[in-house]
C-alpha positions in Angstrom: 116.5 80.7 128.9 117.9 82.7 125.9 120.9 80.2 125.6 118.4 77.3 125.6 116.3 78.9 122.8 119.5 79.4 120.7 120.7 75.8 121.4 117.2 74.5 120.4 117.1 76.5 117.2 120.6 75.5 116.2 119.8 71.8 116.9 116.7 72.1 114.7 118.7 73.7 111.9 121.2 70.8 112.1 118.5 68.2 111.9 116.8 70.0 109.0 120.1 70.4 107.2 120.9 66.6 107.5 117.4 65.8 106.2 117.8 68.1 103.3 121.2 66.5 102.4 119.6 63.0 102.5 116.6 64.3 100.4 119.1 65.9 97.9 121.1 62.6 97.6 117.9 60.7 97.0 116.8 63.1 94.4 120.1 62.9 92.5 121.0 59.2 92.8 117.5 57.7 93.0 118.6 55.7 96.1 116.4 56.0 99.2 118.0 56.4 102.6 116.7 53.1 103.8 118.3 51.3 100.8 121.8 52.8 101.3 123.3 49.7 103.0 122.1 47.6 100.1 123.3 50.1 97.6 126.8 50.4 99.0 127.2 46.7 99.6 126.6 46.0 95.9 123.6 43.6 96.5 121.5 42.7 93.5 118.6 45.1 93.9 118.0 46.7 90.6 117.2 50.4 90.2 115.5 51.3 86.9 115.9 54.9 85.9 112.7 55.7 83.9 112.2 58.8 81.9 109.7 60.1 84.5 112.3 59.7 87.2 114.9 61.5 85.1 112.6 64.4 84.6 111.8 64.8 88.3 115.0 63.7 90.1 116.1 67.2 90.8 112.8 68.3 92.3 113.5 67.0 95.9 116.7 69.0 95.9 114.9 72.1 94.9 112.2 71.6 97.5 114.8 70.9 100.2 116.8 74.0 99.6 113.7 76.2 99.4 112.7 74.8 102.7 116.1 75.4 104.2 116.1 79.0 102.9 112.6 79.6 104.4 113.7 78.3 107.8 117.0 80.3 107.7 115.0 83.5 106.9 112.7 82.7 109.8 115.7 82.3 112.1 117.1 85.6 111.0 113.8 87.3 111.6 113.6 85.7 115.1 117.1 87.0 115.8 116.1 90.5 114.7 113.0 90.4 116.8 115.0 89.4 119.8 117.3 92.4 119.2 114.3 94.7 118.9 112.7 93.4 122.1 115.9 93.3 123.9 118.9 95.7 123.9 119.5 97.0 120.4 122.7 99.0 120.1 122.5 102.4 118.7 123.6 103.0 115.1 126.8 104.7 116.5 127.5 101.7 118.7 126.7 99.0 116.1 129.5 99.8 113.7 133.2 100.5 114.0 133.3 103.8 112.2 137.0 104.1 112.5 137.4 101.7 109.5 136.2 104.6 107.3 138.1 107.7 106.2 137.0 110.8 108.2 137.0 114.5 107.9 136.4 117.3 110.4 133.6 119.6 109.2 131.5 122.4 110.5 127.9 121.1 110.3 124.8 123.3 110.3 121.1 122.6 109.8 118.7 123.8 107.1 115.1 123.3 106.0 113.3 123.4 102.7 111.7 126.7 103.7 112.2 130.3 102.7 114.6 130.9 105.6 117.1 128.5 104.1 116.4 128.3 100.4 114.4 131.4 99.6 111.5 129.2 98.3 108.0 128.8 99.6 105.6 125.9 99.4 104.1 127.4 96.2 107.4 127.4 94.4 107.7 124.6 91.8 111.2 123.7 93.1 110.2 123.7 96.7 111.9 120.8 98.5 113.8 119.7 95.4 117.6 119.4 95.8 120.3 120.1 93.3 120.5 116.4 92.5 116.8 116.3 91.7 115.6 114.2 94.6 113.3 115.5 97.3 114.6 116.5 100.7 114.1 113.9 103.3 114.8 113.2 107.0 115.1 109.5 107.3 117.5 106.7 108.2 119.4 108.2 105.2 118.8 111.9 105.0 119.6 114.4 102.4 122.4 116.8 103.2 124.2 119.7 101.3 127.9 120.0 100.9 130.7 121.5 98.8 130.6 119.2 95.8 134.3 119.6 95.2 134.8 118.0 98.6 131.8 115.6 98.7 130.3 114.9 95.3 126.6 114.2 94.9 125.7 110.7 96.1 128.4 110.6 98.7 127.2 108.7 101.8 128.4 110.2 105.1 127.8 109.1 108.7 127.4 112.1 111.0 127.5 111.2 114.7 124.5 112.6 116.4 122.6 112.9 113.1 122.9 109.6 111.3 123.5 108.8 107.6 123.5 111.7 105.3 123.5 111.4 101.5 124.9 114.4 99.6 122.1 115.6 97.4 122.4 119.4 97.5 124.8 122.3 97.5 124.6 125.8 98.9 126.1 129.2 98.2 127.5 129.4 101.8 128.6 125.7 101.9 132.2 125.9 100.9 135.1 123.7 101.9 134.7 121.5 104.9 131.1 122.4 105.6 128.0 120.3 105.6 124.3 121.4 105.9 122.0 118.8 107.4 118.4 118.7 106.4 115.7 119.1 109.1 111.9 119.4 108.6 111.4 122.5 110.7 113.5 125.5 112.0 112.6 124.4 115.5 114.2 121.0 114.8 117.4 122.7 113.6 117.8 124.7 116.8 116.6 122.0 119.1 118.5 119.0 117.6 121.6 120.5 116.0 122.4 124.2 115.7 126.0 124.5 114.6 128.7 122.0 115.5 132.2 121.0 114.6 132.1 117.2 114.0 134.1 114.4 112.6 132.2 112.8 109.7 132.9 109.4 108.2 132.9 108.9 104.4 131.1 105.6 103.9 131.0 105.8 100.1 132.1 108.6 97.7 129.5 109.6 95.2 129.8 109.6 91.4 127.9 112.9 91.0 124.4 111.4 90.6 121.6 110.4 92.9 118.1 109.2 92.1 114.9 108.8 94.1 115.1 105.1 93.6 118.6 104.9 95.0 117.7 107.0 98.1 114.5 104.9 98.6 116.5 101.7 98.4 118.9 102.9 101.1 116.0 103.8 103.4 114.2 100.5 102.8 117.2 98.3 103.3 116.0 95.5 105.5 119.2 95.4 107.6 118.6 99.0 108.6 115.0 98.6 109.9 116.1 97.5 113.4 117.2 101.1 113.9 113.9 102.6 112.7 112.3 102.5 116.1 115.2 104.4 117.6 115.0 106.9 114.7 111.2 107.5 115.2 111.6 107.9 118.9 114.4 110.5 118.4 112.1 112.5 116.0 109.2 112.4 118.5 111.2 113.8 121.4 
């Protein structure tokens, strides 16, 4: 049944593409599809190109490509929905991480609270990282590192944790150490603790990170298929 749906969708796309090509040709040349034999045989049918036609001859092409774009986007959304309703690979399974440089680190967990930062909720800098962004546990979470090893803005993939963006530093975080942000102390002990792990360097930072950049990463459309998995892991 799945193969039939895919075959039907591809056939529809082919038909629509051919229709768009014919519409585009008509828009540029002024020759309708039914008049093509006459046009190519050089018969004496006269086509006048008025100023009105000149002004609007590109409009069919614009409409055709807009329609194709809309159908293509719909097709992509259907594919994403099939993945969500079917078997979605985990983030760790979806990408060949060995294509990225890696480094073995000792990873621990921390919170924004007094036990990790010495700051309470009433402190003006509570939850604010060295980079200036707020701590977050999301598809892309904030992590702390030795900035001589991983500069601010570096994107890491940490197996068992997910993407971490270096946004902070710490007095005890020196060398090949990484501190992973969690919302509560209970989460730190239940989900992580202290581990030696191979992390993958997706992109090296330039020393800066803004709220807008972090938000854009977490709102990236291609990542949303993994959000359900992420939410489920948080609720366990």
